[in-house]
VOGUSE-745574 format. One record per atom (N, C-alpha, C): x negated, y negated, z. Coordinates in steps of 0.001 Angstrom, whole numbers, padded with zeros to 6 digits, always signed. Layout:
<pts>
XYZ...
</pts>
This chain:
<pts>
-015064+030058-012927-015043+028918-012163-015214+027753-013004-014302+026476-012534-014430+025254-013300-015254+024345-012397-016265+023664-013208-017173+022891-012687-016631+021474-012730-016322+020781-011371-015784+019292-011426-016782+018365-011926-016183+017163-012205-016925+016169-012827-018106+015625-011738-017695+015648-010399-018650+015223-009652-019794+016237-009402-019533+017519-009417-020690+018616-009352-021571+018479-010661-020921+018098-011679-021700+017946-012937-022368+016778-012914-021955+015455-012309-022664+014148-012251-023867+014437-011147-023676+015160-010120-024622+015497-009168-025899+016041-009919-025611+017204-010653-026568+017853-011276-027181+017026-012404-026643+016058-013085-027243+015292-014147-028121+014243-013299-027699+013610-012320-028406+012640-011515-029642+013345-010875-029562+014398-010262-030900+014982-009777-031940+015343-010820-031514+015823-012125-032288+016093-013140-032958+014656-013693-032180+013816-013680-032544+012516-014249-033621+011914-013310-033453+011734-012023-034250+011135-011140-035664+011826-011042-035489+013195-011056-036814+014062-011031-037685+013924-012190-036884+013771-013392-037456+013398-014714-038347+012225-014765-037573+011121-014232-038471+010058-014265-039555+010044-013248-039544+010515-012050-040554+010715-011291-041650+011348-011877-041348+012541-012588-042365+013398-013340-043003+012574-014399-042170+011906-015121-042871+011038-016352-043750+009915-015532-043348+009278-014494-044152+008285-014021-045323+008820-012998-045345+010283-012948-046192+010748-011951-046220+010300-010519-044904+010292-010205-044505+009971-008850-044236+011239-008163-045039+011639-007160-044920+012996-006544-044993+012846-004947-044312+013798-004300-043345+014782-004819-042201+014301-005292-041537+014778-006472-040265+014265-007120-039159+014694-006482-039301+015735-005641-038311+016343-004726-037512+015207-003864-038338+014211-003481-037754+013084-002607-036574+012358-003373-037020+012283-004668-036104+011437-005470-034751+012252-005663-034980+013446-005873-033775+014224-006217-032764+014275-004753-033475+014491-003683-032699+014542-002501-032123+013194-002337-032788+011916-002573-032219+010755-002271-031032+010476-003155-031070+011133-004312-029994+010875-005281-028730+011606-004845-028885+012841-004338-027700+013546-003793-026986+012963-002511-028013+012438-001791-027453+011732-000460-026622+010394-000959-027108+009721-001890-026554+008510-001993-025309+008448-003139-025055+009614-003625-024027+009678-004557-022649+009407-003891-021913+008661-004394-020611+008202-003844-019440+008909-004687-018172+009037-003769-017163+009878-004497-016460+008966-005500-016674+007589-005610-016115+006827-006614-016910+005613-007139-016803+004988-008234-017500+004004-008721-017241+002687-007777-016167+002365-007359-015812+001129-006569-016761+001533-005228-016690+002576-004575-017277+002922-003510-018932+002531-003510-019410+003093-004722-020863+003156-005032-021203+001563-005110-020357+000769-005908-020642-000641-006045-020661-001191-004616-019473-000989-003942-019245-001598-002624-020446-001473-001741-020945-000287-001791-022013+000289-000810-023517-000011-001365-023434-000685-002555-024842-000702-003184-025802-001671-002296-025252-003007-002063-026013-003734-001317-026501-003369+000105-025595-002608+000875-025672-001940+002187-026721-000971+001991-026639+000008+001038-027567+001102+000687-028887+000575+000548-029208-000453-000302-030404-000998-000527-031132-001743+000725-030291-002402+001277-030872-002999+002644-031335-001991+003756-030333-001029+003852-030673+000043+004810-031971+000654+004394-032131+001035+003118-033246+001810+002630-034624+000886+002976-034319-000383+002705-035594-001319+002922-035822-001287+004528-034938-001385+005179-035189-001472+006769-035493-000072+007160-034968+000865+006650-035600+002336+007240-037062+002495+006741-037351+002227+005611-038605+002365+005084-039633+001656+005740-039150+000410+006072-040052-000525+006777-040315+000037+008216-039252+000449+009069-039270+000956+010227-040395+002055+010184-040103+003052+009264-040892+004240+009201-042471+003836+008970-042697+003036+008162-044156+002583+007820-044654+002057+008970-043924+001169+009725-044518+000484+010979-044749+001668+011967-043867+002547+012210-044051+003479+013217-045212+004569+012726-045264+004834+011610-046339+005683+010898-047758+005180+011114-047785+004012+011008-049154+003219+011016-049545+002889+012493-048636+002917+013438-048647+002699+014882-049018+003862+015696-048048+004808+015617-048084+005801+016403-048309+007313+015590-048286+007160+014328-048567+008318+013528-047199+008941+013148-047528+009668+011853-046204+010512+011358-046184+011812+012271-045162+011848+013140-044969+013132+013917-043445+013314+014273-043186+014184+014881-041709+014231+015477-041367+013112+016205-042231+012679+017146-041830+011585+018030-041421+010371+017435-042318+009868+016480-042096+008752+015433-040719+009053+014727-040452+010188+014342-039260+010348+013569-038081+010055+014468-038062+010569+015783-037041+010528+016672-036835+008941+016966-037940+008318+017269-037923+006741+017419-037215+006085+016300-037651+006327+015075-037147+005722+013897-035660+006030+013683-035147+007115+014123-033751+007471+013985-032968+006706+015010-033503+006398+016155-032698+005624+017196-032768+004126+016787-033841+003699+016215-033921+002220+015799-033056+001923+014584-032763+002985+013629-031990+002871+012447-030599+002870+012841-030320+003781+013741-028866+003702+014080-028487+002558+014885-029413+001933+015816-029240+000709+016417-028932-000439+015542-029814-000486+014464-029869-001737+013471-028594-001603+012621-028101-000287+012215-026893-000186+011158-025699-000444+011945-025573-000081+013338-024398-000265+014150-024359-001826+014427-025497-002304+014680-025334-003838+014923-024797-004504+013710-025327-004279+012446-025008-004848+011194-023493-004280+010758-022917-003352+011299-021836-002745+010748-021938-002023+009589-023076-001160+009243-023511-000565+008088-023604+000974+008593-022296+001480+009162-022363+002514+009594-022398+003929+008520-021840+003499+007553-021722+004590+006480-023136+004891+005783-024026+003986+005973-025397+004172+005613-026461+004749+006472-025974+005158+007604-026804+005531+008667-027532+006789+008280-026794+007762+007828-027416+008951+007469-028372+008880+006308-028167+008099+005255-029140+007898+004245-030351+007048+004813-030105+006213+005682-031367+005500+006199-032174+006548+006947-031514+007435+007747-032335+008185+008683-033197+009252+007732-032503+009619+006804-033135+010698+005802-034246+010028+005056-034136+008871+004722-035316+008067+004104-036384+007852+004955-036093+007467+006390-037133+007465+007280-038031+008693+007617-037264+009821+007639-037720+011142+007857-038777+011527+006722-038233+011319+005449-039136+011379+004295-040333+010833+004381-040351+009467+004855-041602+008700+004805-042501+009200+005908-041824+009620+007136-042655+009996+008223-043214+011397+008166-042694+012147+007081-043348+013392+006684-044573+013356+006033-045035+012081+005609-046244+012030+004817-047387+012510+005757-048417+013057+004946-049555+013675+005751-050321+012342+006334-050980+012696+007524-051678+011775+008260-052695+011082+007466-053526+011607+006806-054635+011205+005956-053897+010404+004907-054393+009190+004706-053771+008427+003651-052328+008134+003579-051776+007981+004887-050473+007650+005120-049872+006593+004301-050291+005519+004237-049817+004384+003676-049701+004540+002308-050610+005259+001494-050338+005543+000070-049276+006481-000186-049383+007676+000684-048287+008665+000372-046787+007943+000960-046761+007227+001822-045535+006386+002263-044997+005557+001135-045820+004790+000656-045370+004158-000582-044890+004719-001796-045565+005707-001909-045126+006641-003302-043693+007308-002906-043703+007743-001710-042402+008408-001287-041263+007426-001484-041495+006127-000855-040614+004914-000863-040119+004876-002289-041098+004697-003064-040713+004394-004610-039832+005592-005004-040080+006785-004862-039294+008027-005139-037871+007848-004554-037655+007364-003366-036401+007248-002811-035666+006187-003554-036282+004995-003789-035533+003958-004551-035421+004485-006099-036033+005355-006576-035485+005848-007908-034431+006665-007834-034278+007407-006742-033235+008238-006488-031871+007519-006240-032077+006514-005437-030880+005556-005086-030420+004842-006393-031337+004366-007164-030943+003630-008303-030356+004614-009352-030759+005788-009580-030235+006870-010472-028686+007262-009938-028672+007553-008783-027327+007736-008159-026151+006535-008518-026554+005564-008197-025739+004227-008594-025441+004201-010031-026407+004331-010927-026254+004402-012484-025419+005415-012955-025679+006714-012402-024808+007691-013011-023435+007763-012353-023239+007215-011243-021927+007186-010630-020942+006226-011308-021709+005074-011840-020887+004042-012489-020686+004446-014103-021607+005107-014730-021487+005425-016114-021010+006862-016645-021305+007762-015829-020738+009023-016372-019575+009551-015813-018515+009869-016694-017311+010167-016206-016592+009660-014941-016448+008467-014963-015913+007772-013653-014432+008433-013575-014233+008697-012192-012938+009005-011786-011727+008353-012165-010462+008779-012737-009474+008017-013055-008291+008587-012071-008506+007833-011006-007361+008005-009834-005991+007371-010022-006053+006272-010860-004768+005468-011007-003612+006416-011674-003893+007189-012621-002909+007961-013444-002599+009088-012452-003536+009693-011770-003097+010780-010875-002170+010258-009722-002540+009100-009328-001698+008410-008167-000350+008141-008666-000255+007537-009880+001237+007322-010293+001984+008432-010447+001665+009604-011185+002257+010776-011162+002577+011467-009807+001674+011288-008922+001891+011843-007529+003183+010997-006744+003147+009603-006922+004103+008652-006467+005370+008859-006941+005429+009274-008446+006745+009718-008929+007370+010897-008295+006371+011887-008224+006926+013267-007674+007316+012997-006161+006564+012135-005541+006974+011844-004061+008412+011131-003979+008606+010190-004897+009808+009470-004919+010924+010471-005340+010537+011237-006496+011846+012194-006724+012262+013010-005651+011149+013283-004805+011754+014198-003667+012393+013371-002557+011870+012188-002136+012433+011427-001123+013737+010865-001608+013939+010272-002586+015305+009720-003133+016208+010779-003349+015923+012004-004066+016941+013019-004026+017500+013392-002765+016535+013680-001859+016775+014096-000457+017876+013045+000254+017592+011885-000026+018224+010644+000523+019648+010633-000029+019882+010845-001343+021089+010865-002018+021827+012087-001391+021110+013382-001298+021794+014346-000870+022296+014278+000538+021547+013543+001462+021874+013302+002677+023135+012446+002893+023278+011305+002152+024425+010549+001958+025556+011130+001650+025481+011951+000501+026619+012783-000031+027003+013955+001131+026103+014336+001664+026401+015254+002945+027311+014512+003805+027052+013202+004255+027890+012553+005153+029231+012399+004624+029278+011985+003360+030534+011583+002769+031385+012641+002469+030765+013692+001970+031695+015156+001640+031499+016172+002849+031029+015732+003963+031005+016760+005013+030444+018178+004883+029233+017907+004300+028482+019176+003919+027075+018934+004687+026491+019885+005369+025183+019864+006020+024203+020886+005553+022933+020616+005878+021820+021496+005441+021894+022655+006519+021370+023859+005965+020916+024951+006990+019511+024556+007496+019205+025206+008669+017737+025036+009227+016702+025348+008142+016918+026523+007418+016039+026895+006442+015773+025831+005245+016922+025395+004837+016746+024239+003701+016096+023070+004276+016445+022640+005468+015752+021319+006122+014200+021757+006256+013850+022716+006628+012459+023155+006825+011664+023097+005665+012350+023687+004441+011788+023697+003118+011611+022210+002718+012657+021337+002738+012419+019947+002411+011310+019198+003241+011132+019333+004429+010386+018831+005379+008887+019157+004866+008620+020400+004719+007274+020603+004501+006724+020315+002988+007782+020305+002036+007436+019720+000761+007164+018215+000773+008036+017577+001504+007828+016092+001446+006592+015715+002259+006229+016305+003397+005054+015810+004284+003943+016055+003254+003911+017202+002566+002763+017630+001699+002605+016521+000676+003582+016163+000105+003750+015259-001110+002956+013829-000384+003674+013488+000712+002936+012234+001446+001534+012233+001646+000968+013430+002069-000423+013531+002302-001278+013500+000992-000858+014141+000066-001302+014034-001146-001423+012510-001925-000296+011917-001592-000253+010655-002375-001125+009653-001494-001285+009800-000142-002012+008882+000565-003298+009001+000254-003960+010512+000074-005266+010750-000303-005563+009949-001451-004671+010159-002605-004958+009733-003836-005041+008194-003672-004338+007671-002996-004153+006142-002979-005512+005419-002358-005954+006293-001171-007407+006043-000603-008452+006157-001640-008456+007128-002487-009447+007372-003476-009268+006267-004516-008089+005830-004952-007950+004874-005919-008526+003439-005390-008116+003209-003997-008667+001890-003345-010140+001870-003370-010872+002987-002977-012316+003020-002996-012929+002862-004269-012162+003531-005283-012776+003493-006680-012771+001820-007157-011959+001341-006846-011859-000299-007251-012828-001024-006414-013137-000487-005039-013955-001290-004093-013298-002211-003410-012029-002039-003203-011223-002972-002308-011410-002572-000793-011332-003669-000133-011526-003574+001315-010431-003986+002072-009880-005285+001753-008660-005795+002411-007485-005762+001665-006345-005999+002091-005075-005775+001403-004795-007347+000702-005658-007785+000156-005389-009042-000495-004584-008962-001834-004270-009904-002614-003286-009708-003652-003461-010836-004624-004956-011202-004841-005311-012215-005703-005359-011901-007270-006151-010757-007299-006367-010259-008688-005332-009223-009163-005113-008809-010359-004235-007879-010934-004433-006497-010189-005684-006088-010042-005979-004835-009460-005392-004805-008042-005750-005967-007181-005304-006061-005689-003804-006019-005955-003007-006586-006653-001676-006657-006626-001091-005325-006977-001737-004648-007865-001304-003185-008236-001475-002193-006857-002700-002374-006363-002988-001555-005141-002123-001997-004049-001686-003222-003780-000642-003479-002699+000629-002945-003027+001037-002742-004355+002291-002375-004883+002359-000937-004522+001404-000344-004890+001405+001207-004694+001595+001551-003101+000884+000532-002198+000833+000836-000758+002340+000647-000473+002937-000492-000847+004265-000729-000371+005170+000230-000937+004971+000865-001988+005892+001871-002805+005671+003217-001877+004483+003583-001327+004424+004598-000355+005156+004436+000751+005254+003097+001358+005980+002764+002447+007424+002697+002229+007908+002245+001177+009225+002440+000773+009815+003929+000814+008959+004648+000242+009300+006090+000478+009348+006868+001793+008332+006234+002531+008492+006560+004003+009713+006297+004665+010248+004883+004216+011371+004470+004819+012712+005333+004418+012597+005867+003102+013647+006557+002538+013808+007887+003389+012398+008455+003600+012378+009695+004316+012991+009731+005769+012534+008479+006387+012953+008356+007962+014563+008177+007869+015031+007436+007148+016526+007204+007047+017213+008373+006653+016589+009171+005814+017248+010554+005561+017513+011491+006576+016555+011438+007643+016525+012346+008672+017687+011781+009593+017692+010379+009670+018823+009843+010440+020304+010071+009987+020484+009951+008496+021629+010379+007931+022003+011713+008078+021079+012694+007994+021428+014073+008100+022056+014326+009650+021505+013531+010570+022028+013810+012050+023372+013174+012102+023538+012151+011458+024942+011248+011243+025765+012394+010756+025466+013010+009555+026400+013891+008911+027038+015001+009699+025768+015405+010538+026304+016743+011412+027088+016166+012572+027032+014890+013093+027679+014556+014133+029159+014265+013603+029305+013823+012338+030671+013513+012010+031196+014827+011712+030582+015775+011259+031518+017074+011029+031840+017715+012242+030946+017831+013312+031352+018264+014691+032433+017461+015385+032454+016024+015138+033307+015266+015794+034897+015708+014976+034843+015678+013842+036178+015952+013233+036612+017390+013428+035786+018328+013731+036010+019753+014049+036687+019680+015342+036162+019090+016439+036724+018790+017749+038055+018289+017790+038333+017257+016789+039613+016564+016803+040602+017289+015855+040284+018462+015379+041160+019256+014487+041261+018916+013046+040023+018328+012671+039958+018093+011258+041220+017220+010810+041420+015901+011379+042493+014948+010954+042187+014824+009544+043308+014525+008756+043281+014030+007331+042483+012610+007247+041939+012622+006291+041149+011226+006024+042163+010072+005469+042141+009125+006030+043288+008072+005844+042860+007369+004441+043881+006848+003841+043494+006123+002583+042483+004941+002787+042731+004223+003925+041775+003160+004278+040096+003620+004536+040151+004780+005392+038709+005315+005311+038215+005857+004119+039020+006338+003292+038743+006733+002045+038165+005822+001194+038717+004554+001334+038279+003342+000721+036909+002974+001003+036637+003222+002532+035344+002903+002786+034413+003960+002432+034712+005185+002407+033637+006186+001769+033478+005753+000305+034445+005247-000622+034329+005053-001928+033156+003747-002080+033434+002829-001143+032334+001682-001172+031012+002335-000876+030809+003286-000013+029458+003735+000336+029016+004516-000891+030098+005182-001751+029312+005978-002857+029105+004991-003916+029837+003614-003913+029361+002698-005006+027837+002280-004656+027621+002020-003326+026316+001555-002926+025215+002510-003150+025613+003611-003060+024688+004816-003383+024531+004760-004778+025517+004679-005650+025030+004513-007038+024218+003341-007364+024411+002224-006718+023501+000822-006982+022100+001411-006755+021991+002010-005435+020555+002607-005127+019864+003523-006193+020680+004340-006709+020133+005225-007635+019736+004557-008783+020506+003625-009200+020036+002722-010482+018847+002015-010214+018697+001409-009064+017681+000634-008681+016422+001443-008624+016368+002452-007875+015355+003526-007692+014926+004007-009052+015657+004303-010010+015243+004680-011295+014443+003474-011978+014943+002225-011837+014466+001067-012468+013015+000937-011813+012858+000922-010468+011630+001109-009854+010648+002028-010398+011118+003342-010656+010301+004253-011095+009628+003799-012705+010573+003156-013423+010098+002826-014636+009059+001690-014521+009324+000773-013530+008236-000264-013274+006903+000404-012880+006815+001262-012062+005658+001865-011699+004851+002417-012660+005524+003062-013728+004999+003601-015123+004648+002436-016058+004763+001093-015656+004237+000078-016477+005325-000604-017337+006704-000419-017097+007696-000970-018225+008100-002203-017532+008602-003117-018391+009257-004349-018089+010524-004161-017551+010972-004601-016309+012276-004313-015927+012895-005702-015763+014074-005808-016350+014901-007141-016279+015254-007330-014795+015473-008822-014458+015879-008981-013140+017172-008379-012593+017307-007911-011447+018494-007231-010836+018954-008188-009688+020204-007987-009531+020890-008693-008486+020841-008011-007037+020782-008572-005920+020659-007997-004532+022136-007517-004296+022418-006378-003924+023760-005832-003650+024383-006713-002332+025625-006904-002529+026485-007535-001449+027413-006479-000888+027126-006093+000428+027770-004965+001000+028619-005484+002011+027993-006216+002939+028745-006291+004212+030216-007186+004116+030127-008041+003267+031289-008837+003014+032614-007880+002563+032291-007026+001670+033267-006179+000897+033564-005093+002059+032670-004614+002854+033120-003597+003990+033829-004297+004906+033461-005399+005380+034282-006158+006451+035721-006381+006204+036113-006540+004854+037664-006662+004455+038153-005278+004744+037594-004193+004162+038008-002763+004256+038311-002372+005681+037254-002741+006579+037264-002290+007920+038344-003014+008747+038660-004188+008391+039785-004888+009123+041109-004201+008728+041142-003872+007675+042636-003015+007096+042582-001711+007988+041447-001078+007981+041628+000355+008525+041644+000206+010234+040824-000752+010779+041020-000941+012030+042388-001246+012723+042888-002060+011943+044245-002717+012536+045268-001522+012326+045130-000540+011708+046192+000529+011562+046241+001639+012561+044979+001736+013007+044579+002916+013984+044337+002360+015320+044690+003070+016329+044506+002797+017727+043157+002828+018226+042812+002144+019396+041526+002288+019805+041160+003813+020404+040034+004199+020506+039755+005488+021011+038294+005854+020451+037708+006708+021186+036255+007162+021050+036211+007834+019601+037230+008369+019218+037182+009190+017751+036946+008273+016707+037655+007006+016901+037621+006089+015782+036530+005205+016107+036192+005049+017279+034793+004068+017560+033622+004870+017044+033596+006177+017243+032478+006907+016615+032449+006790+015213+033582+006782+014545+033616+006774+013213+033053+005255+012748+033530+004258+013523+033125+002981+013009+031583+002686+013353+031015+003266+014366+029728+003254+014335+028883+003819+013373+029361+005039+013046+028701+005877+011967+028743+005122+010665+029865+004711+010189+029857+003803+008986+028944+002669+008885+028829+001936+010294+028068+000825+010331+026589+001161+010017+026267+002504+010583+024806+002695+010358+024418+003322+009061+025499+003981+008535+025139+004564+007102+025099+003252+006223+026065+002308+006262+026100+001096+005479+024624+000375+005722+024269+000251+006944+022846-000389+007052+021609+000347+006395+021624+001688+006351+020605+002409+005701+020826+002228+004368+022021+002278+003742+022120+002284+002436+021838+000939+001779+022178+000053+002562+021877-001610+002219+020234-001586+002279+019561-000968+003211+018209-001314+003412+017511-000625+002103+017873+000441+001662+017425+001223+000441+017534+000452-000794+018791+000099-000930+019210-000953-001960+018228-002261-002311+018285-002907-000975+017504-004255-000974+015894-004014-001027+015416-003035-000469+014104-002775-000683+013577-002426-001962+014417-001717-002745+013999-001259-004004+014074-002690-004911+015075-003421-004653+015215-004839-005252+014002-005621-005120+013544-005668-003906+012308-006518-003527+011144-005920-004091+010846-004758-004328+009886-004182-005038+009858-004404-006650+011316-004250-006995+011342-004796-008225+011109-006018-008833+011122-007046-007783+010951-008434-007939+009452-008750-007704+008672-007709-007200+007071-007929-006860+006470-008184-008211+005702-009154-008077+004755-009564-009396+003698-008679-009464+003401-008103-010576+001962-007243-010937+001035-008097-011726
</pts>
């Protein structure tokens, strides 16, 4: 069995907090160990972000517990009242993530013996703050998680899946090939799993940095925003891939019903233009992957698609009569062009993003 870094950090933190309490003769030291476990955060940034909140909630909780213990005594009733008051205060101050740790601290204090309650309560309070301090120290200094590298690798894997599938879908439309339901189901399951993994890693990465809002003033904030937009970019590719697969199936069925008419030179020219735009997207997407890995990318030009397509469409449309068959073909071409243009333009926009 492999012991994870967080499991190891928890063991070290508990040992350290109880050792400090034993060295300073603060008993029972078990309260310091329990407070350490409760206050350990999954990331350095989350620990620092919650530090002020945790400290204030502990002060409030211990204060409430001592007041109730002195007024109505340490008993189950006072524990219940303290729990209600702590939850109300934390909700009022929007410190909801610290409710459980505050309630636990209050219960520890109100678990003191009735005789010499104040002395025991103060000793236990000190043990709790030792546990809190040790948790923050260990979280920030021992084996801090490195989510950035894992996130980048997962984003590259995600983009490899979504971009390859996008290219496959466009080529399917151009070459009149479609996926089987089994192939589609396999792609869908793999892609959705990658999106879930990438989003989880991104959330851990943001928490580790201690970022709350989507600002972009510091380098770290700009990086985090870029990763977020990169995930959105891949979601856009995935959505448009599904649309293109539908259009490819529609085109194949429409041509079959019409007797598989030969493709005219003019329409073939349209398909060649789409292939050219697809090649541009493939190049831009590869450059974007390099940027994600920290490489410096030279400026790229935004693709010009509609003006070229307009000339070709005029030649093709003037030669053929009006009818639903040709109208559907025109609509399909417009939709495919728009989705290809979006993919190329969005990759250019991300390439131009300053990090």
